[in-house]
C-alpha positions as CSV (number, residue, x, y, z in Angstrom):
1,M,-52.0,-29.7,0.3
2,S,-52.9,-33.4,-0.8
3,T,-52.0,-36.5,0.5
4,N,-50.1,-36.9,-2.7
5,D,-47.8,-34.1,-1.8
6,P,-44.1,-35.2,-0.8
7,R,-43.5,-32.3,1.3
8,A,-46.5,-33.6,3.5
9,S,-44.6,-36.8,4.7
10,I,-41.6,-34.8,5.2
11,E,-43.3,-32.6,7.7
12,T,-44.8,-35.7,9.5
13,S,-42.1,-37.4,9.8
14,R,-39.6,-34.8,11.2
15,P,-38.8,-36.1,15.1
16,A,-39.3,-33.5,17.8
17,P,-36.6,-31.8,18.8
18,A,-34.6,-33.3,21.3
19,Q,-32.3,-31.8,24.3
20,S,-29.2,-32.8,22.2
21,D,-30.0,-30.4,19.4
22,S,-29.8,-26.9,22.1
23,V,-26.2,-28.8,23.2
24,T,-25.3,-29.0,19.4
25,R,-26.1,-25.7,18.7
26,F,-24.4,-24.4,21.3
27,L,-21.5,-26.3,20.9
28,G,-21.3,-25.4,16.8
29,G,-21.5,-29.1,16.1
30,S,-21.7,-32.5,17.8
31,P,-19.9,-32.8,21.0
32,L,-17.9,-35.6,19.7
33,A,-16.4,-33.5,16.8
34,V,-16.1,-30.4,18.6
35,A,-14.1,-32.4,21.1
36,G,-11.8,-33.5,18.2
37,R,-11.2,-30.1,16.9
38,L,-10.5,-28.4,20.4
39,I,-8.0,-31.2,20.7
40,L,-6.3,-30.7,17.5
41,L,-6.3,-27.0,17.9
42,S,-4.9,-27.2,21.4
43,I,-1.9,-29.6,20.5
44,L,-1.2,-27.2,17.4
45,V,-1.2,-23.9,19.9
46,G,1.0,-25.7,22.5
47,F,3.6,-26.7,19.5
48,V,3.5,-23.0,18.6
49,M,3.7,-21.7,22.1
50,V,6.7,-24.4,23.0
51,T,8.3,-22.9,19.4
52,F,8.4,-19.5,20.5
53,G,9.6,-20.5,23.9
54,L,6.4,-19.7,26.1
55,D,5.7,-21.9,29.4
56,P,2.1,-22.4,30.5
57,Y,3.4,-22.4,33.9
58,N,4.9,-19.4,34.1
59,I,3.4,-17.5,31.4
60,I,4.4,-13.9,32.3
61,N,7.9,-14.6,32.3
62,S,7.9,-16.5,29.2
63,I,6.2,-13.8,27.3
64,R,9.0,-11.3,28.5
65,R,11.7,-13.5,27.5
66,L,9.9,-13.8,24.0
67,F,10.0,-10.1,23.8
68,E,13.6,-10.1,24.7
69,T,14.8,-12.6,22.1
70,I,12.8,-10.5,19.3
71,W,14.5,-7.5,20.6
72,N,18.0,-9.0,20.9
73,L,17.9,-10.9,17.6
74,G,16.4,-7.6,15.8
75,F,20.1,-5.7,17.1
76,D,21.8,-8.9,16.4
77,A,20.6,-8.4,12.7
78,L,21.4,-5.0,12.6
79,N,25.1,-5.7,13.7
80,W,25.2,-8.3,11.4
81,V,24.4,-6.4,8.2
82,W,26.6,-3.5,9.7
83,R,29.6,-5.9,10.1
84,Y,28.8,-7.1,5.9
85,F,28.6,-3.5,5.1
86,L,31.9,-2.7,6.4
87,L,33.1,-5.9,5.1
88,G,32.1,-5.3,1.6
89,A,33.1,-1.2,1.7
90,V,36.9,-2.1,2.4
91,I,36.6,-3.4,-1.0
92,V,33.8,-1.7,-2.8
93,I,34.8,2.1,-1.9
94,P,38.3,1.9,-3.2
95,V,37.6,0.2,-6.2
96,W,35.0,2.7,-7.1
97,L,37.4,5.6,-6.0
98,I,40.1,4.2,-8.2
99,L,37.4,3.6,-11.4
100,R,36.4,7.0,-11.2
101,L,40.0,8.5,-11.1
102,M,40.7,6.7,-13.9
103,N,37.9,7.5,-15.9
104,A,37.6,10.9,-15.3
105,P,38.2,13.6,-18.1
106,K,41.8,14.6,-18.4
107,G,42.4,18.2,-17.1
108,R,41.8,21.8,-19.3
């Protein structure tokens, strides 16, 4: 390479790898940026856990309660749908039957 080549000056001005490069590589970014991301992610996960009723001090009991709540909500939803079905059927089926009888072809 000639002395007028711009790549030659870049290669010679590059600093030697420092100890912090291995730390940065291990963490996946600068330590301060990684710490900030981890703090924000921890707050978000904590919010989600509180929303689902999970308690980090009693995680097994909290997970059991979460599944019980989901189970009960599922059956409550089925009960709710069944009640609406029965309420609607009280009106819909007699009206349908009356309309079918009124529109039935007249006897032979």
